[in-house]
C-alpha positions as CSV (number, residue, x, y, z in Angstrom):
1,M,12.4,-19.9,-45.7
2,T,13.4,-21.3,-42.3
3,P,11.1,-21.4,-39.3
4,I,13.2,-18.7,-37.6
5,Q,12.9,-16.4,-40.6
6,R,9.1,-17.0,-40.7
7,T,8.8,-16.2,-37.0
8,L,10.9,-13.0,-37.4
9,L,8.8,-12.0,-40.4
10,A,5.6,-12.5,-38.4
11,I,7.0,-10.4,-35.5
12,A,8.0,-7.6,-37.9
13,A,4.6,-7.7,-39.6
14,F,2.9,-7.4,-36.2
15,V,5.1,-4.5,-35.0
16,T,4.6,-2.7,-38.4
17,I,0.8,-3.0,-38.1
18,A,0.8,-2.0,-34.5
19,V,2.9,1.1,-35.1
20,G,1.0,2.0,-38.2
21,T,-2.4,1.9,-36.5
22,F,-1.0,4.0,-33.6
23,I,0.2,6.6,-36.0
24,Y,-3.1,6.5,-37.9
25,F,-5.0,7.0,-34.6
26,I,-2.8,9.9,-33.6
27,A,-3.0,11.6,-37.0
28,N,-6.8,11.4,-37.1
29,W,-7.4,12.4,-33.5
30,D,-10.1,15.1,-33.1
31,A,-10.0,16.6,-29.6
32,S,-13.3,18.4,-30.1
33,K,-15.1,15.0,-30.2
34,A,-13.5,13.7,-27.0
35,E,-15.0,14.3,-23.6
36,P,-12.4,15.7,-21.1
37,I,-11.5,13.2,-18.4
38,G,-12.3,15.8,-15.7
39,M,-15.9,15.9,-16.9
40,M,-16.7,12.3,-16.2
41,K,-20.0,12.0,-14.4
42,E,-19.5,8.4,-13.1
43,R,-17.5,7.6,-10.0
44,S,-14.1,6.2,-10.7
45,P,-13.5,2.7,-9.4
46,F,-10.1,3.9,-8.2
47,I,-11.3,6.4,-5.6
48,L,-10.6,5.1,-2.1
49,P,-13.3,5.0,0.5
50,N,-13.5,8.0,2.9
51,K,-12.9,5.9,6.0
52,L,-9.5,4.2,5.7
53,R,-7.6,2.5,8.5
54,G,-4.1,3.9,9.1
55,L,-1.1,2.5,10.8
56,G,-1.5,1.9,14.5
57,Q,-5.3,1.6,14.4
58,S,-7.0,-1.5,15.6
59,P,-8.6,-3.7,12.9
60,S,-12.4,-3.9,12.3
61,P,-14.2,-6.4,14.5
62,A,-14.9,-9.8,12.8
63,L,-18.4,-10.3,11.5
64,S,-20.5,-13.0,13.0
65,V,-21.6,-15.7,10.6
66,R,-23.8,-17.6,13.0
67,T,-27.3,-18.6,11.9
68,P,-30.2,-18.9,14.3
69,A,-31.1,-22.5,15.0
């Protein structure tokens, strides 16, 4: 078996395992055990802050990093 054939065989095996596990996951899915996404109690990290700067607004002032001497 040539190195190219071994590589193609390894790729085919990986794809077969990936597709097989996906089909197994879908076939055994039990919706009654899953919590709906809308019922999540934690805050999503993708929610934007309430105070956003839009176009045409001036930037926030720079913070001072001076230390007292």
